[in-house]
C-alpha positions, 0 to 999 in steps of 0.5 A: 599091783592092780594090773598084776591082779587083773585090776583087783582090788578096785582103786577106790579112795578110802573116803568114798562111801555110798548112802548107807556108809559102805565102802564099795569093796566092802559092799561087794562082799555082802550076800548077793554081790560079786565077792560074796564067796570070798568070806561067806562061801569059804567059811560055809564050805569048810565048816562041815569038815572042821572035825576031819582028821586032815583039816585044821580050822583056826580063828584069828581071835583064837590065835591072837589070844593064845599064840603059843597054844595055836603053834603047838596045835598046828605042830601037833596037827602036822605031826611035828615035834617041837622042843620047848626051845623050838616052840618058843622060837616059833612063837617069838617069830610069829608074834606081832612084835617080831614081825613089826621089828623084823620088817621083812615083808617083801611079797613078790610075784615069782610066777609073773611072766611080765617082762617089765617085772623084776622080782629083785626090785618090784614087790607087792607089799613093801617092808613095814606095810603089811603088819598093823596092830593085830588087835581083835575086833578093832576093825569095827571101830572104823565102821558106822553103826549102820554098816556094823548092823548090815554086816551082822544081818549078813552073818545071820543070813549066810551063817545063821542056819547053824548057830555054832557056825555063827558063834564061831565065825563071830567069836572063835573058840571051840566048836561042837563035833559034827552031829551024825 
């Protein structure tokens, strides 16, 4: 897998932490580090377009809180008419329960030209390994209070220029229209 992606993500044992309690991969995502743009840049670059008619900005916590409403919102955005039965089918198939039960997460690299790679046998993520619990906010239980504080400090630095953006990034929910 790492070879297919140019050595990313780095192979770091899960118990490796620096003096501040950071796993190196997480530290790399903090401001000023090599992977800063993966989260901070992405959120900052899309935020100004949140109310554009051809953009839909979704937050994981909102989808988890109201999957049916989120599916209906996406269908409306795409101008797809779903019957009540179709909506319920999509909601069921998008549920954590269904994804765990269906266990069909075989991600492969169809464009990989490596002659040793066989798309019928080799998968990036094997069945049953992709879907976790799907809870919102449970990840912070895995980090020390110092790491959580450092991440909140990074949020303030990278997103705090716009209080609505900072609130949305932390909690989800609606957002105010863009001021002109």
